[in-house]
C-alpha positions, 0 to 999 in steps of 0.5 A: 600877150600869152594865153595864161597872162591874159586869163590871169589879168581878166580874172583878176580884174573881174574878181575886183569889180564883180559886185559893182559891175553887177549892180551898175549893169543890172537893168542895162538891157531894159534900154537896148531894144536891138540887143533884146531883139537879137537875144530873142531871135537866138532864143527861137533858134535854140528852143524845141522839144529836142533842144539841149543846153545852151551855155552863156560863155563869159556870163559875168553876174548872170544877167544875160543868162537870166534873160535867156531863161525868161525867154524859155531857154535851157541855159547855164552860165560859165565865167572865168571869174570866181567872184562873178560866179559867186555873184551870179549864184547869189543873184540867180539861185535857180540857175547853174553857173560854173567856172571856166575859160572859153579857151578850154571849155570843160564841155563834151564835144557837140554837147550844146544846142547853143552858145552865147558870147555876149561881149565876152571876147572883148578882152581876148587878144586877137591872136587867140580869137581862133582858139575861142571860136574853135572851142565854141565849134567843138562844143556845139552840136551840128545845127547848134547856134552861136550869138556873139556881141562885140565892139566894132573897130580896130584898136586896143585900149588899156583900162587902169580904172573901171566900175569904181576900182583900179584894175589892169585890163585890155579891151579890144574893138574888132572889125566885123569882117574879121570876126566873120572871117574867123567864124568861117575858118572855125567852121561856123556859118554866119546867118544874120548880123546887126550893127547898131550905133552907140546909145546914150549910155555908150557915148562917147567912149564906144562906137558901133556895136555888133551882134552876129548869129551863126550856126555849126552846119550838119556834116 
C-alpha cells in the first residue's frame, strides 16, 4: 500500500469511529498496571527543569496525552484524524492537539524531549515503518526519549467493522526483534522493553503486547 493510500484509509476509519472509540476506551488504562508503569517510567525520563515538549503521536481522543499531563509531562497531541483531534480538544480543552502525520511531522529538527507512539504504528504498512522511525529520530533532541507500544506477532488483518461502524482498516502485528532492529537503524538506542500477555479485554482477538523505551543518543 502506498503512503497516501494508507493515510487516507486510516484517517477515514478514525474519523468514522472517533466519538465511539473515545467513549469505549475512556477508562482502559485503569485496568492495565503494566501499561501505566511504562508510561510512568517514560514520564520520569522526560521531566526536569530543562525538559522540553513531548508529543503524543497518533494521540486519538487524547487519553494518553491527558494521562501523561497528570504525571507532570509537558505534552501535546498530534493525530491524523480531524475528528479525533476535535474530540480530543472537546474532552481536554486545557491541552493542545494538532493534526499531522507521523510520516511527515510538522515539527522542527530536535525540538522534542520525548515522543510517544502508543499503538499508533499498528496501521502502518511494514515498509513504511523506517520512514516513521526516521521522522521520530529527526524531531527528538539528542537525549530525547521514545515510548512505543505495539501488538506482538507477524501478520496483517483487515477490519471491515470496528467500534460499532463499518470501516476499512489494516492492522499489523510486528515481531519485537524487528521493531528493535528498525529503531537501531533509525539511530535510536533501546533502553528497556516489556512484553506482557493479553489481558481479559484483549483476548481472544489479540496476543502479547510490547512496550519499548528508547532514546536518541547525544552526538
